[in-house]
Structure formats: structure tokens, C-alpha cells
C-alpha positions in Angstrom: -9.5 13.0 30.5 -7.2 15.2 31.9 -3.5 15.2 30.0 -0.2 16.5 31.7 1.2 16.9 28.1 -0.6 18.7 25.0 1.6 16.2 22.8 0.4 13.1 24.6 -3.1 14.8 24.4 -2.8 15.3 20.5 -1.4 11.7 20.1 -4.3 10.3 22.1 -7.1 12.6 20.0 -5.8 11.1 16.7 -5.4 7.7 17.2 -9.0 7.5 18.8 -10.4 8.5 15.5 -9.7 4.9 14.4 -12.9 2.4 14.5 -13.2 0.8 17.5 -10.7 3.0 19.5 -12.0 4.7 22.4 -10.0 7.4 24.2 -9.0 5.1 27.1 -7.6 2.5 24.7 -6.0 5.4 22.6 -4.3 6.4 25.8 -3.1 2.6 26.1 -1.7 2.5 22.9 0.0 5.8 22.9 1.8 4.8 26.4 2.9 1.6 24.5 4.6 3.5 21.9 6.3 5.8 24.4 7.8 2.8 26.3 9.1 1.0 22.9 12.7 2.3 21.4 12.3 5.7 19.5 13.2 3.6 16.2 10.2 1.6 16.7 7.7 4.1 16.7 9.7 5.9 13.6 9.0 2.5 11.3 5.2 2.4 12.5 5.4 6.1 11.2 7.1 5.5 8.3 5.4 2.8 7.1 1.7 4.6 7.5 3.0 7.6 5.6 4.6 4.8 2.5 1.2 3.1 3.0 -0.7 6.4 2.3 1.2 8.0 -0.1 2.4 5.1 -2.7 -0.4 2.5 -2.2 -2.4 2.2 -5.3 -6.1 0.7 -6.9 -5.8 -1.9 -9.3 -6.8 -0.4 -12.8 -8.8 -3.5 -13.7 -10.4 -4.4 -10.5 -9.9 -1.6 -8.0 -8.3 -4.1 -5.6 -5.7 -2.2 -3.2 -2.3 -2.9 -4.7 1.6 -1.9 -4.8 1.4 -1.6 -8.7 -1.3 -0.4 -11.0 -2.3 -3.9 -12.1 -2.8 -6.3 -8.6 -1.1 -9.4 -8.4 -4.4 -11.7 -8.8 -5.2 -9.5 -12.2 -1.4 -10.2 -13.2 -1.7 -13.8 -12.7 -2.3 -15.7 -16.1 -3.4 -18.9 -14.4 -6.8 -17.3 -12.8 -9.8 -17.5 -14.9 -10.3 -13.9 -16.1 -13.8 -14.6 -17.6 -15.0 -15.4 -13.8 -15.6 -12.5 -12.0 -16.3 -12.3 -7.7 -17.7 -9.0 -7.2 -17.2 -8.0 -3.4 -17.4 -4.8 -1.6 -13.8 -4.2 -0.5 -10.3 -5.5 0.0 -11.5 -7.6 3.3 -13.7 -9.7 1.2 -10.9 -10.6 -1.5 -8.6 -11.6 1.3 -11.5 -13.7 3.1 -12.4 -15.6 -0.2 -8.3 -16.2 -1.0 -8.1 -17.6 2.3 -10.4 -20.4 1.1 -8.3 -21.3 -1.6 -11.4 -22.4 -3.6 -11.8 -19.4 -6.3 -9.2 -19.4 -9.2 -11.1 -16.4 -10.9 -10.7 -12.6 -10.3 -12.5 -10.2 -8.5 -14.1 -6.6 -8.9 -13.9 -4.6 -5.9 -16.8 -2.0 -5.7 -15.7 -0.2 -2.7 -19.0 -0.1 -0.8 -22.6 -0.9 -1.1 -25.8 0.8 -2.3 -27.3 2.8 0.4 -29.8 5.9 0.1 -29.7 6.5 3.7 -26.1 7.1 3.6 -26.1 8.9 0.6 -24.3 5.9 -1.5 -25.3 5.6 -4.9 -24.1 3.5 -7.9 -22.1 6.5 -9.3 -20.0 6.7 -6.1 -19.2 3.1 -6.2 -17.0 1.2 -8.8 -19.7 -0.3 -11.0 -19.3 1.4 -14.2 -16.2 -0.7 -15.2 -17.7 -4.0 -14.2 -20.7 -3.0 -16.7 -18.4 -2.3 -19.2 -16.2 -5.6 -19.1 -19.5 -7.3 -19.3 -20.6 -5.2 -22.6 -17.5 -6.1 -23.8 -17.4 -9.7 -23.8 -15.4 -12.1 -22.3 -17.1 -12.4 -19.3 -18.6 -15.8 -18.5 -19.7 -15.6 -14.9 -20.7 -13.0 -12.7 -20.6 -14.1 -9.1 -22.2 -12.0 -6.4 -20.5 -12.3 -3.0 -22.0 -9.1 -1.2 -23.1 -9.8 2.4 -26.9 -10.8 2.8 -28.0 -7.5 4.1 -30.3 -5.0 2.5 -27.7 -3.0 1.0 -25.8 -5.8 -0.3 -29.3 -7.2 -2.4 -30.0 -3.8 -3.5 -26.5 -3.8 -5.0 -26.9 -7.1 -6.4 -29.9 -6.4 -8.1 -29.0 -3.0 -9.6 -25.9 -4.7 -11.1 -28.2 -7.5 -12.4 -30.7 -5.1 -14.2 -27.5 -3.8 -16.0 -26.2 -6.7 -17.3 -29.2 -9.1 -17.3 -29.7 -9.2 -20.9 -25.9 -9.9 -22.0 -24.5 -13.6 -22.5 -23.1 -13.9 -19.2 -24.0 -16.5 -16.3 -25.0 -14.6 -13.0 -24.8 -16.3 -9.7 -24.6 -15.9 -5.8 -22.7 -17.4 -3.0 -25.1 -20.2 -1.1 -26.9 -18.6 2.2 -24.2 -20.5 4.3 -23.4 -17.1 5.2 -25.7 -16.2 7.9 -28.3 -13.2 6.5 -26.4 -9.7 7.8 -23.5 -11.6 7.9 -20.1 -10.1 6.3 -17.8 -12.3 4.7 -14.8 -11.5 6.4 -16.2 -12.6 9.6 -17.0 -16.1 7.9 -14.9 -19.1 8.4 -12.9 -20.2 5.5 -15.0 -23.6 5.6 -18.1 -22.1 5.4 -17.3 -19.5 2.8 -15.4 -21.8 0.7 -18.6 -24.0 0.6 -20.6 -20.9 -0.4 -18.3 -20.1 -3.0 -18.5 -24.0 -4.5 -22.0 -24.3 -4.1 -23.2 -20.7 -5.6 -26.7 -20.7 -7.0 -28.1 -18.9 -10.0 -28.7 -15.3 -9.0 -32.1 -15.4 -10.8 -33.0 -17.9 -8.1 -32.2 -16.5 -5.3 -34.2 -13.3 -6.0 -37.3 -15.7 -6.2 -36.6 -17.0 -3.0 -36.4 -13.7 -1.5 
């Protein structure tokens, strides 16, 4: 792809680093920005800069937040004894959109995947184990995707806390095997939360 401007080429190259954005799509987006009023581009640039510099991770659940404690963890009306374990913020958003869950979350930041070099130490697992050991947790709901990596992560956490007095469950398999939570419709996902099953039973069924 030949460019008449090095500035344009650099902008397209940076834009094409985004997931799912090829060079042609990046060029279309950059040209669109060029047609907009200059202040519009500045708003976008400033929003991205502010996000990158000021965004935080909740000190309790690891959710992305504007403050040290996210709005969900800070909400006294939520059931803080019920913790839903998810991969990332997209899963939190998907479950919240169902309106069926009133507990809190624990965001792992990924799944165990030896082939990708991701082990338990790279994920936010230890704080979850510590919460269970300290008491005050009545139920852990595993809500990772139904993939080999998701099941491996669930089982690893299960082995760490299986001897503690906490109920362990997993979302019902209304979510197809291999599907990511963020792509499930709200009704299906809501039912999967409400109709969750004991984790030990899900192990026997696999």
C-alpha cells in the first residue's frame, strides 16, 4: 500500500495494530478522522490518553474502574458473600446486562493456557484464594467460557479451595461449549446464572 504522506502512513500503521483492523479498514478510519473537525479528533485523542493514564483496577475484584474500589464492590446492597469468577470486564458487563446477578465479581484477567505461556501466577487468582481462606464467602460461581482453558482454570481454583466451607457452582451449559460469555444473549446468560449447577457435578459430566 503506497502512501502520499508519511504522517498518514504512520497513523494507518498504528490504527492497524488494533484487533480485527486490517490496513484497508485502518486507512478508511484514518481518512474519516481527517474529514472531521479538528477538535473531534482531539476529543478522541484526549479520551484515549486519559483512559490509559488514569484508569485503575479495583483493589478488591480487579475490575476496570475509575476509582480504587469499583462501583459494584462499593455497593452495600450487593451480596458480598457470593462471588462470580470471570475472565475479564466484558464478562462482567455481559452478566450485569442480564440483571439476574446481585453478588460481586472476581476478574481473573485471563485463563490458564500453557500453550500461550499463561500460568496461575500470571492471573489474579491468589487474591480469590485468600478471600475464601479468610472466610465470609458463601458461594463461588465459575463463569468462564466452556473451553479447555476455561475448564482448566476452573479446576485449578477448585483444587485450591475444595476443602473450605464454600459452595462451588458453575453456570448452566445453556452457553454452548466453546462460546464466550460476551456473545451470549442476555436471556440465555441470565438463565445460565440462575440455573447454575454444583461444580462437582459439572466435573463428573465432562
